[in-house]
Each structure stands twice: as C-alpha cells, then as structure tokens.
Steps between C-alpha positions, in 0.01 A plus 500: 500500500639194676411296805646612831774285653264313731274413205798395287622263771154354547444452126825313450441285810166386353622473140819311580315260730246426226761441230706277728193306617380442145841367401520276805171335401543484122877463461541752220858596587732261690689622807316830527553661839245729659572847354529781753451867421821696540720201421625387161235304307540277198293686244460235227368219726267748673356609164461138386289420808310826470406424137366156590308646793300743286428221252348311797353764736308232689836416658445808718190329644706188573769705669263694727303186593813296578695779670600385849839654568698813447425857598203591279207639695130455430505846344789393275307192389205729431718700264588178320130417465450848358776440246335175395166672447605827340837462324512628142755342265570619150653758273447865579585835351657734752349834407617743769722530805309710753597608850275236664565213259562391143192443284479154339240458224378157392550400138150358468194714432325641686817633654552499877737740675692397813702732723802285588749588775863402501622270775837629621573715192278707267384304198642756260851411619452150356367618164784577255268602216289812435127486567269354393675167541383139526576279798400154613411496868287352777311763700411434864291672768696594810369698798268717293753555223585323175853368454662239277657171602856642503569413135386655174635462149514812280489450124743685276227604258457838334142601426417708196304822506172321423536251786602770746192697399278195550648438845444862598140490380433182701670647806310830481165331438544245779623756750207730421237226520630263767811649661815327623471198729713559810371213716405163349253439782303814426332621182654812349352820629232633264621775274284810543314609191632821346306807603283655235595848406244761587346665197441869530146605412361844444240614752149537360399849402 
C-alpha cells in the first residue's frame, strides 16, 4: 500500500519545508535550495541534513515555533508536532510485505510490530534482498498511517536458519499477544483470545 497522490504531495511539502528550514537555521549544507517534490533534488545534501535532524529532534520544535512564512497550514504544523512526539528511529527487521503495508519488527525485546506504508512506491520495490531483512529507518505517523521519512537503508546481511527461526518466533508471539501497530497515535487493537474448543460429554444415564 502507498499514499494517494494528494497525501504524497502533502507529505513532501511538509518534509521538504522542514529539512530546508532546519538547514537555514543550522547551516549544515551550504547553498541548499528549497527542495520541491517533482523536481530534481540533491540526494546527498538532503540526507546529510536529515541525519542531523534526527540526532536533534528538538529542532522540529524550533521550526514549528519560528515558522512565519511559506505555505504550511496549522494542520501541517500539527503533523510536524506529531512527528516530534511519536517518531521511531532505529534498526528493524522487515518480516512481511502484506497488501496493506510492510511489517517492520523492532530489534529490541519485547518486539514491536509496525505496519508501514510506502510513500509513492511500495516498500518491497526498494528492498533488493529476501525477507527477513534488516533496514535502518525513521518511522513517522501520517494521517492515521505509519510511513517512513522517505529514506531507509537496507543491510546486505544474510540470516542463518537459527536467526530466521528466532525472528519468526518473535513475530508470531508479538502478533498473537499485541498485534500490529497501524497508527502511532492509537494503541494496537486487542487480539481476541482463542476460542476454547468444546469438549463433547456423554449424557448421564
């Protein structure tokens, strides 16, 4: 699953404005023009600013408090505040590509499962390795969905049979007990307890 075109445009408007604004204030990359979705962007400078931003997430607070120009709405600034509060940065194991999303599992125990949507393309198109595979990513809430910040780094690592089995056990146990988080602003829906099988008894004589 991916965002629709209106959502894609809105995401990149917010994301590009934030990255540009952070660079304007902190001077990470010289001569960095405001990136615009649909036009050619310089990838390496963008990533350099992005990396510094997630090392200093309080810069999002500064940006939203100082924002006085441009075309971001109050709702857009609210999305930025949501990113500041709920972003999740780290290494994940991508366990499955489902119709609705790809399932990212945290490396730390207890495991957490996130259903992550692609932005303009399905996530599986950017993963050149068989699952399960490790990626480094920043997950963000966006209009009731979970996306990533437009960049993720897959690792060219092959997992042995034992590790794959451990990942599957963690995935199955977490999914059964907690479920998959689909909205960072809401707790996962409770997983119904399995129904007990009826035991046939003989009628009394």
